[in-house]
C-alpha positions as CSV (number, residue, x, y, z in Angstrom):
1,M,-63.3,-18.2,-30.5
2,S,-59.9,-17.2,-31.9
3,N,-60.7,-13.5,-30.8
4,Q,-61.5,-14.9,-27.2
5,L,-58.3,-16.9,-27.1
6,A,-56.3,-13.9,-28.3
7,V,-57.9,-11.8,-25.4
8,L,-57.3,-14.5,-22.8
9,K,-53.5,-14.9,-24.0
10,K,-53.1,-11.2,-23.6
11,D,-54.7,-11.3,-20.2
12,T,-52.6,-14.2,-19.1
13,V,-49.5,-15.3,-21.1
14,D,-48.5,-11.5,-21.8
15,V,-49.0,-10.4,-18.2
16,V,-47.2,-13.4,-16.6
17,A,-44.3,-12.7,-19.2
18,S,-44.3,-9.0,-17.9
19,K,-44.2,-10.1,-14.3
20,I,-41.3,-12.5,-14.9
21,R,-39.3,-9.9,-16.5
22,E,-40.0,-7.6,-13.5
23,F,-38.8,-10.4,-11.2
24,Q,-35.6,-10.7,-13.2
25,E,-34.9,-7.0,-13.1
26,K,-35.3,-7.0,-9.4
27,G,-33.0,-10.0,-9.1
28,Q,-35.7,-12.1,-7.5
29,I,-35.3,-15.0,-10.0
30,N,-32.6,-16.0,-12.3
31,F,-32.8,-18.7,-15.0
32,P,-30.2,-21.1,-16.6
33,A,-28.7,-19.7,-19.8
34,N,-30.5,-22.6,-21.7
35,Y,-34.0,-21.8,-20.3
36,S,-36.3,-19.3,-22.1
37,P,-39.4,-18.3,-20.3
38,E,-41.0,-17.0,-23.5
39,N,-40.4,-20.2,-25.3
40,A,-41.7,-22.3,-22.3
41,M,-44.8,-20.2,-22.3
42,K,-45.3,-20.6,-25.9
43,S,-45.1,-24.3,-25.5
44,A,-47.4,-24.2,-22.5
45,W,-50.1,-22.1,-24.4
46,L,-50.1,-24.8,-27.2
47,I,-50.7,-27.5,-24.7
48,M,-53.2,-25.6,-22.8
49,Q,-55.4,-25.2,-26.0
50,T,-55.5,-28.9,-26.2
51,T,-56.1,-29.6,-22.6
52,K,-59.6,-30.8,-21.6
53,D,-61.4,-31.4,-18.4
54,R,-63.0,-34.8,-17.5
55,N,-66.0,-33.9,-19.6
56,Q,-64.0,-33.1,-22.6
57,K,-64.4,-29.4,-22.3
58,P,-61.4,-27.1,-23.3
59,A,-59.5,-26.1,-20.3
60,L,-59.2,-22.5,-21.5
61,E,-63.1,-22.2,-21.6
62,V,-63.8,-23.7,-18.1
63,C,-60.9,-22.5,-16.1
64,T,-60.5,-19.1,-14.4
65,R,-58.1,-16.5,-15.7
66,D,-56.4,-16.3,-12.6
67,S,-55.9,-20.1,-12.3
68,I,-54.5,-20.2,-15.9
69,A,-52.0,-17.4,-15.0
70,N,-51.1,-19.1,-11.7
71,A,-50.3,-22.5,-13.7
72,L,-48.1,-20.5,-16.1
73,L,-46.4,-18.6,-13.4
74,D,-45.8,-21.8,-11.3
75,M,-44.2,-23.3,-14.3
76,V,-42.0,-20.5,-15.3
77,V,-40.7,-19.7,-11.8
78,Q,-39.5,-23.3,-11.5
79,G,-37.8,-23.0,-14.9
80,L,-39.7,-25.8,-16.4
81,N,-41.1,-26.5,-19.8
82,P,-44.0,-28.9,-20.5
83,A,-42.5,-29.6,-23.9
84,K,-39.9,-31.5,-22.3
85,K,-42.2,-33.5,-20.2
86,Q,-41.2,-31.6,-17.1
87,G,-44.8,-31.0,-16.1
88,Y,-48.3,-31.0,-17.3
89,F,-51.7,-29.1,-16.9
90,I,-54.5,-30.8,-15.1
91,V,-58.2,-29.3,-14.8
92,Y,-59.8,-29.5,-11.4
93,G,-63.3,-28.0,-11.6
94,N,-62.7,-24.5,-12.9
95,T,-59.1,-24.5,-11.8
96,L,-56.0,-25.1,-14.0
97,S,-53.0,-26.5,-12.1
98,F,-49.5,-27.1,-13.2
99,Q,-48.1,-30.2,-11.9
100,R,-44.4,-31.2,-12.0
101,S,-43.4,-34.5,-13.4
102,Y,-40.5,-36.3,-11.9
103,F,-38.4,-35.1,-14.6
104,G,-39.4,-31.5,-13.5
105,T,-38.7,-32.3,-9.8
106,M,-35.1,-33.5,-10.8
107,A,-34.6,-30.4,-12.8
108,V,-35.6,-28.0,-10.2
109,T,-33.6,-29.9,-7.6
110,K,-30.4,-29.8,-9.7
111,R,-31.1,-26.0,-10.4
112,V,-31.5,-25.1,-6.9
113,T,-28.9,-27.3,-5.1
114,G,-26.3,-27.5,-7.8
115,A,-26.3,-31.3,-7.7
116,Q,-24.5,-33.0,-10.4
117,E,-26.5,-36.4,-10.6
118,I,-29.7,-38.0,-9.3
119,D,-29.7,-41.8,-9.5
120,A,-32.2,-44.4,-8.3
121,Q,-32.2,-48.0,-8.1
122,V,-34.6,-50.9,-7.5
123,I,-33.8,-53.3,-4.5
124,Y,-34.9,-56.9,-5.4
125,E,-35.3,-59.8,-3.1
126,D,-32.0,-61.5,-2.3
127,D,-30.1,-58.4,-3.4
128,E,-27.2,-57.6,-0.8
129,F,-28.2,-54.2,0.3
130,E,-26.7,-52.2,3.2
131,F,-26.8,-48.5,4.4
132,E,-25.7,-46.7,7.5
133,V,-27.1,-43.7,9.3
134,V,-24.5,-40.9,9.8
135,R,-25.7,-37.9,11.9
136,G,-29.3,-38.7,11.0
137,R,-28.6,-39.2,7.1
138,K,-28.6,-42.4,5.3
139,K,-25.6,-43.4,3.2
140,I,-25.6,-46.4,0.9
141,T,-22.7,-48.6,1.7
142,K,-23.5,-51.7,-0.4
143,H,-25.9,-52.9,-3.2
144,K,-24.9,-56.1,-5.0
145,S,-27.5,-57.6,-7.2
146,H,-27.6,-60.5,-9.7
147,F,-29.4,-60.6,-13.1
148,K,-31.5,-63.5,-11.8
149,N,-32.8,-61.2,-8.9
150,I,-34.5,-58.9,-11.3
151,D,-38.2,-59.6,-11.1
152,D,-41.0,-56.9,-10.8
153,N,-42.8,-59.4,-8.6
154,K,-40.0,-59.5,-6.1
155,I,-39.3,-55.8,-5.5
156,A,-38.2,-55.3,-1.9
157,G,-37.7,-51.5,-2.2
158,A,-35.8,-48.8,-3.9
159,Y,-33.4,-46.0,-3.1
160,C,-32.2,-42.7,-4.6
161,T,-29.0,-40.8,-4.2
162,I,-28.3,-37.1,-5.1
163,Y,-24.6,-36.6,-6.0
164,W,-22.6,-33.3,-5.8
165,E,-19.2,-32.6,-7.5
166,D,-17.5,-32.1,-4.1
167,G,-18.4,-35.8,-3.1
168,K,-21.4,-35.0,-1.0
169,E,-24.3,-37.3,-1.2
170,Y,-27.9,-37.5,0.0
171,S,-30.0,-40.7,0.0
172,E,-33.4,-41.9,0.8
173,V,-34.7,-45.5,0.9
174,M,-38.2,-46.7,0.7
175,T,-39.6,-50.2,1.2
176,A,-42.0,-51.9,-1.1
177,K,-44.7,-51.3,1.5
178,E,-44.0,-47.6,1.5
179,I,-43.9,-47.3,-2.1
180,R,-47.2,-49.0,-2.4
181,Q,-48.8,-46.7,0.2
182,A,-47.5,-43.8,-1.7
183,W,-49.2,-45.2,-4.8
184,K,-52.5,-45.6,-3.1
185,K,-52.7,-41.8,-2.7
186,S,-53.0,-41.5,-6.4
187,K,-56.4,-40.7,-8.0
188,Q,-55.3,-42.8,-11.0
189,N,-56.2,-46.2,-9.2
190,P,-52.8,-47.8,-9.5
191,D,-54.1,-51.3,-8.5
192,K,-56.4,-51.6,-11.3
193,E,-55.4,-54.2,-14.1
194,G,-53.3,-52.5,-16.9
195,S,-52.3,-49.4,-14.7
196,T,-48.8,-48.2,-15.3
197,H,-47.9,-48.9,-11.7
198,N,-48.7,-52.6,-12.2
199,E,-47.2,-52.8,-15.7
200,F,-44.0,-51.0,-14.9
201,P,-43.5,-51.4,-11.0
202,G,-39.8,-51.0,-11.1
203,E,-39.7,-47.9,-13.2
204,M,-42.6,-46.5,-11.1
205,A,-40.8,-47.4,-7.9
206,K,-37.7,-45.4,-9.0
207,R,-39.8,-42.5,-9.8
208,T,-41.5,-42.5,-6.5
209,V,-38.2,-42.7,-4.6
210,I,-36.6,-39.9,-6.9
211,N,-39.5,-37.6,-6.0
212,R,-39.5,-38.5,-2.4
213,T,-35.6,-37.9,-2.2
214,C,-35.7,-34.6,-4.1
215,K,-38.4,-33.2,-1.9
216,S,-36.9,-34.3,1.3
217,Y,-33.7,-32.7,0.6
218,M,-35.2,-29.5,-0.8
219,N,-37.2,-29.3,2.4
220,T,-33.9,-29.3,4.6
221,S,-33.2,-25.8,3.0
222,D,-34.0,-22.5,4.6
223,D,-34.0,-21.0,1.4
224,G,-36.8,-18.4,1.1
225,S,-36.5,-17.7,-2.5
226,L,-39.3,-17.3,-4.9
227,I,-38.5,-20.8,-6.7
228,M,-38.4,-22.6,-3.3
229,Q,-41.8,-20.9,-2.2
230,T,-43.4,-22.2,-5.4
231,F,-41.8,-25.6,-5.3
232,N,-43.2,-26.2,-1.7
233,R,-46.5,-24.6,-2.2
234,Q,-47.5,-26.7,-5.3
235,D,-48.6,-29.7,-3.3
236,D,-51.1,-27.5,-1.2
237,S,-52.5,-26.0,-4.4
238,V,-53.2,-29.4,-6.0
239,T,-54.7,-30.8,-2.9
240,E,-57.0,-27.8,-2.6
241,A,-58.1,-28.0,-6.1
242,E,-58.8,-31.7,-5.8
243,L,-60.8,-31.1,-2.6
244,E,-62.9,-28.3,-4.1
245,E,-63.7,-30.6,-7.2
246,E,-64.5,-33.5,-4.8
247,L,-66.9,-31.4,-2.7
248,S,-68.6,-30.0,-5.9
249,E,-69.0,-33.4,-7.4
250,Y,-70.2,-35.1,-4.2
251,A,-72.9,-32.3,-4.0
252,N,-73.9,-33.1,-7.5
253,G,-74.0,-36.9,-6.8
254,E,-71.5,-37.7,-9.5
255,V,-68.5,-40.2,-9.5
256,I,-65.2,-38.3,-9.5
257,D,-62.8,-39.2,-12.1
258,V,-60.0,-36.7,-12.6
259,T,-57.6,-37.7,-15.4
260,P,-54.8,-35.6,-16.9
261,Q,-55.2,-35.3,-20.5
262,N,-51.9,-34.1,-21.7
263,A,-49.3,-36.6,-20.5
264,S,-47.9,-39.9,-21.5
265,E,-48.9,-42.7,-19.1
266,P,-45.7,-42.9,-17.1
267,E,-46.0,-38.9,-16.7
268,K,-49.6,-39.2,-15.7
269,T,-48.8,-41.4,-12.8
270,S,-45.9,-39.4,-11.6
271,N,-48.6,-37.3,-9.6
272,I,-48.7,-40.3,-7.1
273,S,-49.1,-37.6,-4.5
274,Q,-46.8,-34.8,-4.1
275,D,-45.6,-36.4,-1.0
276,E,-44.0,-38.2,-3.9
277,I,-43.9,-35.9,-6.8
278,D,-44.2,-34.0,-5.4
279,F,-50.4,-22.8,-4.4
280,Q,-52.9,-21.2,-2.4
281,G,-52.0,-19.9,-5.9
282,V,-48.9,-17.7,-6.4
283,L,-51.2,-15.1,-7.8
284,H,-53.8,-15.4,-5.1
285,D,-51.1,-15.2,-2.3
286,T,-49.4,-12.1,-3.7
287,K,-52.1,-10.6,-5.9
288,S,-51.7,-7.1,-4.6
289,E,-47.9,-7.3,-5.0
290,R,-47.9,-8.7,-8.4
291,G,-50.7,-6.6,-9.9
292,F,-53.0,-9.5,-11.3
């Protein structure tokens, strides 16, 4: 098995590392000074070795080489590291997908847009909350709360604001109904007793509106860079992988139960839907160009 892993590593990690260097040399991608693609891939490889599918089979045994390489490339292009809880690996059938956590979404947003801070707050019943719409964009003008208002059973909504050093702001507001609707798209059954959404609704509401805000702002950009293509393509890839598994499971007459294995509970629920968390795979789309 160790020899097989060594061969697989050479066919995936080493090849992806080579392609990343090629992108850097061509000026197609630049990383922050504190990001090491090599270290991120080492962390990812260790996590992949312990990742299993819903039948407890190792991901590296059941997933295709291309999907493993895709997941790695998707992670590195976005400048993320699973060791920092910025994403996790999920098995859908024989496909391995890398999915950003909300930490990862914030990291990519800051990196791409130069944002200084991203802040989210919960709006409770009886809070004084106001916003205005200026040229089609929301601007929070007032949020006054009281300690006595804080009650997870009385959440009215949530909002998130992205701040820049020059004073620019970008905000999104979600009602409690919109947040609940987003949660219903999750495969993790957020309504079941003991779910993270029900146990920590305030925290989950903030994560949901953070993902919505970051993705909404990122989608206003006409940036055609590799990182933006990967950021926007991730949802389609996960949806496609889920659909393929669902069709396969339905054909076999089995109950579908896709559960991330390598994420803490809050991280796991951050894949509410990538309308919230937010490839035909990177490799599949540009296979001839990249040489995989």
